[in-house]
LUMPA-494414 format. One line per field, with one value per residue (C-alpha): residue number from 1; residue in three letters; x negated, y negated, z negated. Coordinates in Angstrom, 1 decimal, always signed. Layout:
REM residues N
bami: (NUM/...)
mimi: (ALA/...)
X: (X/...)
Y: (Y/...)
Z: (Z/...)
REM end
This chain:
REM residues 409
bami: (1/2/3/4/5/6/7/8/9/10/11/12/13/14/15/16/17/18/19/20/21/22/23/24/25/26/27/28/29/30/31/32/33/34/35/36/37/38/39/40/41/42/43/44/45/46/47/48/49/50/51/52/53/54/55/56/57/58/59/60/61/62/63/64/65/66/67/68/69/70/71/72/73/74/75/76/77/78/79/80/81/82/83/84/85/86/87/88/89/90/91/92/93/94/95/96/97/98/99/100/101/102/103/104/105/106/107/108/109/110/111/112/113/114/115/116/117/118/119/120/121/122/123/124/125/126/127/128/129/130/131/132/133/134/135/136/137/138/139/140/141/142/143/144/145/146/147/148/149/150/151/152/153/154/155/156/157/158/159/160/161/162/163/164/165/166/167/168/169/170/171/172/173/174/175/176/177/178/179/180/181/182/183/184/185/186/187/188/189/190/191/192/193/194/195/196/197/198/199/200/201/202/203/204/205/206/207/208/209/210/211/212/213/214/215/216/217/218/219/220/221/222/223/224/225/226/227/228/229/230/231/232/233/234/235/236/237/238/239/240/241/242/243/244/245/246/247/248/249/250/251/252/253/254/255/256/257/258/259/260/261/262/263/264/265/266/267/268/269/270/271/272/273/274/275/276/277/278/279/280/281/282/283/284/285/286/287/288/289/290/291/292/293/294/295/296/297/298/299/300/301/302/303/304/305/306/307/308/309/310/311/312/313/314/315/316/317/318/319/320/321/322/323/324/325/326/327/328/329/330/331/332/333/334/335/336/337/338/339/340/341/342/343/344/345/346/347/348/349/350/351/352/353/354/355/356/357/358/359/360/361/362/363/364/365/366/367/368/369/370/371/372/373/374/375/376/377/378/379/380/381/382/383/384/385/386/387/388/389/390/391/392/393/394/395/396/397/398/399/400/401/402/403/404/405/406/407/408/409)
mimi: (MET/SER/VAL/PRO/GLY/ARG/GLU/VAL/ALA/PRO/ILE/ARG/VAL/ALA/LEU/LEU/GLY/SER/GLY/GLY/SER/ILE/GLY/ARG/GLN/ALA/VAL/ASP/VAL/LEU/ILE/GLY/LEU/GLY/PRO/ALA/VAL/ARG/VAL/VAL/ALA/VAL/ALA/THR/GLY/ARG/GLN/ALA/ASP/LEU/LEU/GLU/ALA/GLN/ALA/ARG/ARG/LEU/ARG/PRO/GLU/VAL/VAL/ALA/LEU/PRO/GLY/ASP/PRO/ALA/ALA/ALA/ALA/ARG/LEU/ASP/LEU/PRO/ALA/GLY/THR/ARG/VAL/GLU/ALA/GLY/PRO/ASP/ALA/LEU/VAL/THR/LEU/ALA/THR/ARG/PRO/ASP/VAL/ASP/LEU/VAL/VAL/VAL/ALA/THR/GLY/GLY/THR/VAL/SER/LEU/LEU/PRO/ILE/LEU/ALA/ALA/LEU/GLU/ALA/GLY/LYS/VAL/VAL/ALA/THR/ALA/ASN/LYS/GLU/THR/LEU/VAL/ALA/GLY/GLY/HIS/LEU/VAL/MET/PRO/LEU/ALA/ARG/ARG/LEU/ALA/GLY/SER/VAL/ALA/ALA/ARG/THR/PRO/THR/ASP/PRO/LEU/ALA/SER/PRO/LEU/ALA/TRP/LEU/ARG/PRO/ILE/ASP/SER/GLU/HIS/SER/ALA/ILE/TRP/GLN/SER/LEU/ALA/GLY/GLU/SER/PRO/ALA/GLY/VAL/ALA/ARG/LEU/ILE/LEU/THR/ALA/SER/GLY/GLY/PRO/PHE/LEU/ASP/ALA/THR/PRO/ASP/GLU/LEU/ALA/ALA/ALA/THR/PRO/GLU/ARG/ALA/LEU/ARG/HIS/PRO/THR/TRP/SER/MET/GLY/ALA/LYS/ILE/THR/ILE/ASP/SER/ALA/THR/LEU/ALA/ASN/LYS/GLY/LEU/GLU/VAL/VAL/GLU/ALA/HIS/TRP/LEU/TYR/ASP/VAL/GLY/TYR/ASP/ALA/ILE/ASP/VAL/VAL/ILE/HIS/PRO/GLN/SER/VAL/VAL/HIS/SER/ALA/VAL/LEU/PHE/VAL/ASP/GLY/SER/LEU/LYS/ALA/GLN/LEU/GLY/THR/PRO/ASP/MET/ARG/LEU/PRO/ILE/GLN/TYR/ALA/VAL/THR/TYR/PRO/SER/ARG/TYR/PRO/SER/PRO/ALA/ALA/PRO/PRO/ASP/LEU/LEU/ALA/THR/ALA/ARG/LEU/ASP/PHE/ARG/ALA/PRO/ASP/PRO/VAL/ARG/PHE/PRO/ALA/LEU/ARG/ILE/ALA/ARG/ASP/ALA/GLY/ARG/ILE/GLY/SER/ARG/ALA/THR/THR/ALA/LEU/ILE/ALA/ALA/ASP/GLU/VAL/ALA/VAL/GLY/ARG/PHE/LEU/ASP/GLY/SER/LEU/ASP/PHE/PRO/GLY/ILE/ALA/ARG/THR/LEU/GLU/ALA/ALA/VAL/GLN/ARG/PHE/GLY/ASP/GLY/ALA/ASP/GLN/ALA/PRO/ASP/VAL/ASP/GLU/LEU/ILE/ALA/LEU/ASP/ALA/ASP/VAL/ARG/ALA/THR/TYR/ALA/THR/GLY/SER/PRO/VAL/ARG)
X: (+46.2/+47.1/+50.2/+51.6/+50.7/+47.9/+44.6/+44.4/+41.1/+40.4/+40.9/+37.5/+37.2/+35.0/+35.2/+34.2/+33.8/+33.2/+31.7/+34.8/+37.7/+39.7/+36.7/+35.8/+39.3/+39.4/+36.3/+38.2/+41.2/+39.2/+37.3/+40.6/+42.1/+39.4/+39.2/+42.1/+39.6/+36.0/+34.2/+31.9/+30.7/+30.5/+29.5/+29.3/+27.7/+24.9/+25.3/+22.5/+22.5/+26.3/+26.0/+23.3/+25.6/+28.6/+26.5/+25.6/+29.3/+30.7/+27.8/+28.6/+26.8/+25.9/+25.9/+25.4/+24.4/+24.7/+24.4/+20.9/+18.7/+15.6/+17.4/+19.0/+15.6/+14.7/+17.9/+17.4/+20.0/+20.9/+19.5/+21.5/+22.7/+21.1/+21.4/+23.1/+21.3/+21.9/+24.6/+27.1/+26.8/+30.5/+31.7/+29.5/+30.8/+34.4/+34.2/+32.2/+33.6/+33.8/+36.0/+39.8/+40.8/+39.0/+39.8/+39.0/+38.5/+36.3/+37.4/+37.2/+37.1/+34.1/+36.6/+38.3/+35.8/+35.5/+39.3/+39.8/+37.1/+38.6/+42.0/+40.6/+38.8/+42.1/+41.4/+44.0/+43.2/+44.3/+43.6/+43.6/+42.1/+44.7/+42.5/+42.6/+46.3/+46.6/+44.0/+44.2/+47.6/+48.2/+45.1/+45.6/+49.3/+49.4/+46.8/+48.7/+51.9/+50.1/+48.8/+52.2/+53.9/+51.6/+52.5/+56.3/+56.3/+55.1/+56.7/+59.2/+59.5/+55.7/+54.9/+52.2/+55.0/+55.1/+52.7/+52.5/+51.1/+48.2/+47.7/+48.6/+48.9/+47.2/+48.5/+51.0/+53.7/+53.3/+53.0/+56.3/+58.0/+56.5/+57.9/+61.3/+61.5/+60.9/+63.6/+65.3/+65.9/+64.4/+67.9/+69.2/+66.8/+68.3/+65.4/+62.1/+61.6/+58.0/+57.6/+54.9/+53.9/+53.5/+50.0/+48.7/+50.1/+53.7/+55.1/+52.1/+52.7/+51.0/+48.5/+47.7/+47.1/+44.8/+42.8/+42.8/+39.5/+38.2/+38.2/+41.9/+42.8/+41.1/+43.3/+46.0/+48.9/+49.5/+47.0/+43.2/+41.7/+38.7/+38.0/+39.1/+42.5/+43.1/+42.7/+44.9/+47.5/+47.2/+47.8/+50.4/+48.2/+48.0/+51.8/+51.7/+49.1/+51.4/+54.3/+52.1/+51.1/+54.7/+55.6/+53.0/+53.4/+57.1/+57.8/+60.2/+60.7/+59.5/+63.0/+63.8/+60.9/+61.6/+59.3/+60.6/+58.7/+58.8/+56.6/+56.7/+55.1/+57.1/+59.2/+56.4/+58.7/+62.1/+64.1/+67.6/+69.6/+72.5/+75.0/+74.1/+72.0/+68.7/+65.8/+62.8/+59.6/+58.7/+55.5/+53.0/+50.5/+47.8/+46.2/+45.4/+49.0/+49.1/+45.6/+46.5/+49.8/+47.9/+45.4/+47.8/+50.8/+53.3/+52.5/+52.5/+50.0/+49.7/+48.1/+46.1/+48.3/+51.0/+54.6/+56.7/+58.6/+61.9/+62.9/+59.7/+59.9/+63.5/+64.1/+63.2/+63.2/+63.3/+63.2/+62.4/+58.9/+58.4/+57.2/+55.9/+53.8/+52.7/+52.3/+49.9/+52.9/+54.6/+51.3/+50.6/+54.1/+53.9/+50.5/+52.1/+54.8/+52.1/+50.1/+46.8/+44.5/+46.3/+46.2/+42.6/+41.8/+44.0/+42.1/+38.6/+39.5/+41.0/+37.8/+35.7/+38.1/+38.3/+34.5/+34.3/+36.9/+34.9/+31.6/+33.2/+33.0/+36.7/+39.7/+42.5/+45.0/+42.2/+42.5/+45.9/+44.7/+41.9/+44.2/+46.5/+43.7/+42.2/+45.5/+46.1/+42.6/+42.0/+45.4/+46.7/+46.0/+47.7/+46.0/+47.5/+46.4/+42.6/+40.3/+37.9/+34.9/+37.1/+38.5/+35.0/+33.8/+36.8/+36.3/+32.6/+33.7/+36.2/+33.7/+31.0/+33.5/+34.7/+31.7/+30.5/+30.5/+32.4/+36.1/+38.9/+41.6)
Y: (+52.0/+55.7/+56.6/+60.2/+62.2/+60.0/+58.4/+54.7/+52.8/+51.2/+47.5/+45.8/+43.3/+40.3/+39.4/+35.8/+35.0/+38.5/+37.2/+35.6/+37.2/+37.6/+38.7/+41.4/+42.7/+42.6/+44.9/+47.4/+47.2/+47.7/+50.7/+52.1/+52.0/+54.4/+55.1/+52.7/+49.8/+49.2/+46.4/+44.8/+41.6/+40.3/+36.9/+35.3/+32.0/+32.6/+36.0/+37.9/+40.9/+41.4/+41.1/+43.8/+46.1/+45.4/+46.1/+49.5/+50.3/+48.8/+49.4/+46.4/+45.5/+42.0/+39.9/+36.3/+34.3/+30.7/+29.1/+30.5/+30.9/+31.8/+34.7/+35.7/+36.3/+38.7/+40.8/+44.5/+45.9/+49.4/+50.5/+49.1/+45.9/+42.6/+39.1/+36.2/+32.9/+29.3/+26.7/+28.3/+31.8/+31.9/+30.8/+33.4/+36.2/+35.2/+35.1/+38.3/+40.4/+43.4/+41.7/+42.0/+40.6/+37.9/+38.0/+34.6/+34.6/+31.5/+28.3/+24.7/+23.2/+25.3/+27.8/+25.3/+25.6/+29.5/+29.8/+27.4/+29.2/+32.6/+31.6/+30.0/+33.3/+35.2/+36.8/+37.5/+35.6/+36.7/+33.8/+33.1/+29.7/+27.0/+24.1/+25.1/+24.6/+21.8/+19.7/+21.1/+22.5/+20.2/+21.8/+25.4/+26.1/+25.0/+27.6/+30.3/+29.3/+29.3/+32.9/+34.1/+32.4/+34.2/+37.5/+36.7/+35.7/+39.3/+41.4/+39.5/+42.4/+42.8/+42.1/+39.6/+37.5/+35.5/+32.8/+34.5/+37.6/+35.6/+33.5/+35.8/+34.4/+36.3/+34.1/+36.2/+33.5/+33.1/+36.8/+37.1/+34.6/+36.1/+39.5/+38.1/+36.5/+39.7/+40.3/+36.9/+34.0/+30.7/+29.1/+31.2/+29.8/+27.3/+26.9/+28.4/+29.1/+29.3/+30.9/+29.8/+31.5/+28.2/+29.1/+29.1/+25.6/+26.2/+24.9/+22.8/+19.4/+16.3/+16.3/+19.9/+19.2/+16.3/+18.6/+21.6/+23.4/+25.3/+28.5/+28.1/+27.0/+30.1/+32.5/+33.0/+35.0/+37.3/+37.0/+37.7/+35.2/+33.0/+29.9/+27.3/+28.9/+29.7/+26.0/+25.0/+27.3/+25.6/+22.2/+23.5/+21.8/+25.2/+25.2/+21.7/+23.0/+25.9/+23.6/+21.9/+25.3/+26.4/+23.3/+24.2/+28.0/+28.1/+24.8/+23.7/+20.2/+19.3/+18.7/+22.4/+23.8/+24.4/+25.5/+27.4/+28.6/+32.4/+33.4/+37.2/+36.8/+39.7/+37.8/+36.3/+34.0/+34.0/+32.7/+31.4/+31.8/+29.7/+32.4/+32.2/+35.4/+35.3/+37.6/+38.0/+40.1/+41.7/+43.3/+43.6/+40.6/+42.3/+40.5/+43.7/+44.0/+40.8/+41.4/+44.9/+43.7/+41.1/+43.6/+46.4/+44.4/+45.5/+48.8/+49.7/+52.0/+53.5/+50.9/+51.2/+48.6/+49.9/+49.3/+47.0/+48.7/+46.8/+48.7/+47.8/+44.2/+44.1/+40.4/+37.9/+34.2/+31.1/+27.4/+24.1/+22.8/+19.8/+16.9/+15.0/+17.9/+18.9/+15.7/+17.4/+19.2/+15.9/+14.3/+17.1/+17.0/+13.3/+13.7/+16.2/+13.7/+11.1/+13.3/+15.1/+12.3/+12.3/+16.1/+16.3/+13.7/+15.7/+19.0/+17.4/+15.5/+18.7/+20.7/+17.9/+17.4/+21.1/+21.3/+18.3/+19.8/+23.0/+21.3/+19.1/+15.7/+15.3/+16.0/+18.3/+15.4/+13.7/+16.3/+15.0/+11.4/+12.1/+13.6/+10.6/+8.1/+9.9/+10.1/+6.4/+5.4/+7.6/+8.9/+5.9/+5.3/+5.2/+8.5/+11.2/+13.9/+13.6/+15.9/+18.3/+15.9/+13.2/+15.7/+16.9/+13.2/+12.3/+15.4/+14.3/+10.7/+11.8/+14.2/+11.6/+9.1/+11.4/+13.6/+11.6/+11.9/+8.7/+9.0/+8.6/+6.3)
Z: (-17.4/-17.4/-15.4/-15.6/-12.5/-11.2/-12.3/-12.6/-12.8/-16.2/-16.8/-16.7/-19.5/-20.3/-24.0/-24.9/-28.6/-29.9/-33.2/-34.8/-36.6/-33.4/-31.4/-33.9/-33.9/-30.1/-30.1/-32.3/-30.0/-26.8/-28.3/-29.5/-26.0/-24.8/-21.1/-20.4/-20.5/-19.6/-21.3/-18.7/-20.5/-24.0/-25.4/-28.7/-29.8/-32.2/-33.9/-32.4/-34.7/-34.3/-30.5/-30.5/-32.6/-30.3/-27.2/-28.6/-29.2/-26.0/-23.5/-21.4/-18.2/-19.5/-22.7/-23.5/-26.5/-25.3/-28.7/-29.4/-26.2/-28.2/-30.0/-26.6/-25.2/-28.1/-28.1/-28.5/-26.1/-24.9/-21.5/-18.6/-20.5/-19.6/-20.8/-19.0/-19.9/-19.2/-19.9/-17.5/-19.0/-20.1/-16.7/-15.0/-17.3/-16.8/-13.0/-12.3/-9.4/-11.7/-14.3/-14.1/-17.5/-19.6/-23.4/-24.9/-28.6/-28.9/-30.6/-29.4/-26.0/-25.0/-23.5/-21.2/-18.3/-18.3/-18.5/-15.6/-13.6/-14.4/-13.2/-10.1/-9.4/-9.8/-13.1/-15.8/-19.0/-22.5/-24.9/-28.6/-27.9/-28.9/-27.8/-24.1/-23.8/-26.4/-24.5/-21.0/-20.5/-17.6/-15.9/-16.9/-16.4/-12.7/-11.9/-13.7/-11.9/-8.6/-9.1/-10.3/-7.3/-4.8/-6.3/-6.5/-2.8/-1.9/-4.7/-7.0/-9.4/-9.9/-13.6/-12.4/-10.8/-14.1/-15.3/-18.7/-17.0/-15.9/-19.0/-21.8/-25.4/-28.2/-31.0/-32.9/-32.7/-28.9/-28.3/-30.2/-28.0/-24.9/-25.9/-26.8/-23.4/-21.5/-19.0/-19.7/-17.4/-18.5/-17.9/-20.7/-23.3/-25.8/-28.3/-29.3/-33.0/-34.3/-37.8/-40.3/-43.5/-45.2/-46.3/-49.9/-50.7/-49.8/-53.1/-54.2/-55.8/-54.3/-57.2/-56.5/-52.9/-53.7/-55.9/-53.5/-53.1/-50.1/-52.1/-52.9/-49.4/-47.9/-49.9/-47.3/-48.8/-45.8/-43.0/-42.9/-40.5/-39.9/-42.1/-39.5/-38.7/-42.4/-43.3/-40.3/-41.7/-45.1/-43.6/-41.0/-38.3/-36.7/-36.3/-34.7/-32.2/-31.5/-30.8/-28.1/-26.8/-26.6/-24.6/-21.9/-22.0/-21.7/-20.0/-22.8/-24.1/-27.6/-28.9/-28.2/-30.3/-33.9/-36.8/-39.8/-42.9/-43.3/-46.2/-45.5/-42.1/-40.7/-38.1/-35.9/-33.9/-32.1/-29.2/-29.4/-26.2/-24.9/-25.7/-29.4/-29.4/-31.3/-30.3/-32.6/-32.7/-36.0/-37.0/-39.8/-40.1/-38.0/-35.1/-33.4/-32.3/-30.2/-28.9/-27.7/-26.1/-24.1/-22.9/-22.0/-20.7/-19.4/-21.1/-24.8/-26.4/-29.9/-32.2/-35.4/-37.0/-39.4/-38.4/-40.5/-43.3/-43.7/-46.8/-48.5/-47.3/-48.8/-47.9/-45.3/-46.4/-44.2/-45.0/-43.3/-43.5/-45.8/-43.7/-46.7/-48.0/-44.4/-42.3/-39.9/-38.2/-37.4/-36.3/-33.8/-32.4/-31.9/-30.2/-27.8/-26.9/-26.1/-23.8/-23.3/-24.5/-27.8/-28.2/-27.2/-29.9/-32.3/-31.9/-32.0/-35.1/-36.7/-36.1/-37.7/-40.6/-41.5/-41.4/-43.7/-46.1/-46.2/-47.0/-49.6/-47.9/-47.4/-49.6/-48.4/-47.7/-45.8/-43.0/-42.0/-42.4/-40.0/-37.5/-37.6/-37.3/-34.3/-32.5/-33.1/-32.1/-29.1/-28.0/-26.1/-22.4/-19.1/-17.9/-20.1/-17.7/-17.8/-15.8/-17.4/-17.6/-19.3/-21.8/-22.7/-23.1/-25.2/-27.4/-28.0/-28.8/-31.4/-33.0/-33.2/-34.8/-37.6/-38.2/-41.2/-44.9/-45.4/-46.5/-44.1/-45.5)
REM end
């Protein structure tokens, strides 16, 4: 980052998942930061044409296309950019010696191994990947705490003397809580308050929910996001996943994490303190804001996002979520209380169920039915802190069980 009076080397970034909604917005943010950052590595799953275009814009040292090895071999890349191939390409990119910060914009448990490897290698990780913490919080957070503890032992006031400086949340809700906690003691926190827009079906009747189409569910009233997260917003499953994330990120019990519906999506989340004070972070619904904060922390830079206009907003509404209309929120919270086997089953089932809803083989209420069935079937077990191999195997079992056109009752 630039500091008045002296030159500072740019932050060297590896971007994993550059082809999704968050990844494409991250590219815009990184380019907008100019010489403050240097993009060293870029990876996306299968979008060869997009990766070529991004390589021409970013001029990275290396790219990876792990989902399509044949296309990776044919990439037309600028001079000086090479391809990293093989099943461990994401781990290789995340642990390069010339990488300082890994931005993780991929979905699913595919990110768990590169995130663990990056932290083990002493890299800062900025992640929009819910699944990593929901399934593997018990594996990820000890690494972030160990890195922070090493810094704190030397320089307690260093910004990196905090686990959240090593594992930086990109989700707007968790970025808001992170920002609200700046300068605060954990002992002063009474409750965390996650806000939810309520999605397109906030006031829908049971009959309307049963007849909901993918086209209608994808019309989010305030946010522009990828299909998976948009459907998760419509079911409130995303908010349930964020409750589990909050438990791990901030070391807060589930009973101290609230969810409130806020249709305007201006208040992105808040923290209630023991003295009765409430701190919230407000902003326009633009993911470039939390992406940029995670990259530039602890500094702030001008952003392309428009600031919130409180006069134009005029009012801010809040209400409790309806547990009957949105059972996925309760199912996710219950899974979190059970443990990591249950939450791993939850996220695997959710990805399958959302895919089936989008392809027409499952009705909208069937998403929550699938989540509950998966948690009940796969969530129990004495070992609720499975290792990486067990998590990956469990994820595969759940997907194989529910990836079918038959209805889930």
